[in-house]
C-alpha positions as CSV (number, residue, x, y, z in Angstrom):
1,M,20.7,37.4,-9.8
2,A,19.9,41.0,-9.0
3,T,21.1,43.2,-6.1
4,A,19.2,46.2,-4.7
5,T,20.4,48.7,-2.2
6,K,18.2,50.7,0.2
7,G,20.2,52.8,2.6
8,R,22.5,50.4,4.4
9,E,20.5,47.2,3.5
10,V,21.5,45.1,0.5
11,V,19.0,42.7,-0.9
12,E,19.9,40.0,-3.4
13,V,17.2,38.4,-5.5
14,T,17.7,35.1,-7.4
15,V,15.1,34.0,-9.8
16,Y,15.0,30.3,-10.9
17,Q,13.3,29.2,-14.1
18,Q,10.8,26.4,-13.7
19,R,9.9,23.9,-16.3
20,A,6.4,25.2,-17.0
21,T,4.4,26.7,-19.8
22,A,4.0,30.5,-20.2
23,N,0.8,30.5,-18.1
24,G,2.4,28.7,-15.2
25,E,0.9,25.3,-15.7
26,P,3.1,22.2,-15.7
27,T,4.2,20.7,-19.0
28,A,2.7,17.5,-20.3
29,G,5.9,15.6,-19.5
30,I,5.7,16.5,-15.8
31,V,2.0,15.6,-15.6
32,L,2.5,12.3,-17.4
33,G,5.5,11.5,-15.1
34,A,3.5,12.2,-12.0
35,V,0.6,10.0,-13.2
36,A,2.9,7.2,-14.2
37,A,4.7,7.3,-10.8
38,S,1.4,7.3,-9.0
39,L,0.1,4.4,-11.0
40,L,3.2,2.4,-10.4
41,L,3.1,3.1,-6.7
42,F,-0.6,2.1,-6.6
43,L,-0.1,-1.1,-8.5
44,G,2.9,-2.1,-6.5
45,L,1.2,-1.6,-3.2
46,S,-1.9,-3.4,-4.4
47,W,0.2,-6.4,-5.5
48,L,1.9,-6.5,-2.2
49,L,-1.4,-6.4,-0.3
50,F,-2.8,-9.1,-2.5
51,Q,0.3,-11.4,-1.9
52,V,0.0,-10.9,1.9
53,S,-3.7,-11.6,2.0
54,L,-3.4,-14.6,-0.4
55,K,-0.8,-16.2,1.8
56,R,-3.0,-15.7,4.9
57,V,-6.2,-17.1,3.1
58,S,-4.2,-20.0,1.7
59,F,-2.8,-20.9,5.1
60,N,-6.2,-20.8,6.8
61,L,-7.8,-22.7,3.9
62,W,-5.3,-25.6,4.0
63,Q,-4.8,-25.8,7.7
64,P,-7.5,-28.4,8.4
65,F,-6.1,-30.6,5.7
66,Y,-2.6,-30.6,7.1
67,Q,-4.0,-31.2,10.6
68,N,-5.8,-34.3,9.3
69,L,-2.5,-35.5,7.7
70,R,-0.7,-35.1,11.0
71,R,-3.4,-37.2,12.7
72,V,-3.2,-39.9,10.1
73,Y,0.6,-40.2,10.2
74,A,1.0,-39.6,14.0
């Protein structure tokens, strides 16, 4: 932290060090972590969408069969 004074004004400056290489680009660990998190999120949402659509298709596919069973046993 550094403090500078100009007349009556006092300015404090705090510099935080980021996890980056010397040229300002993110490190390989940060990039791999972001890619892994994105991939897991994509796969999770895809699986959830597949499960919901599978239940809907399965229900619509078997509905005539169950209607016929109700007619036979009614």
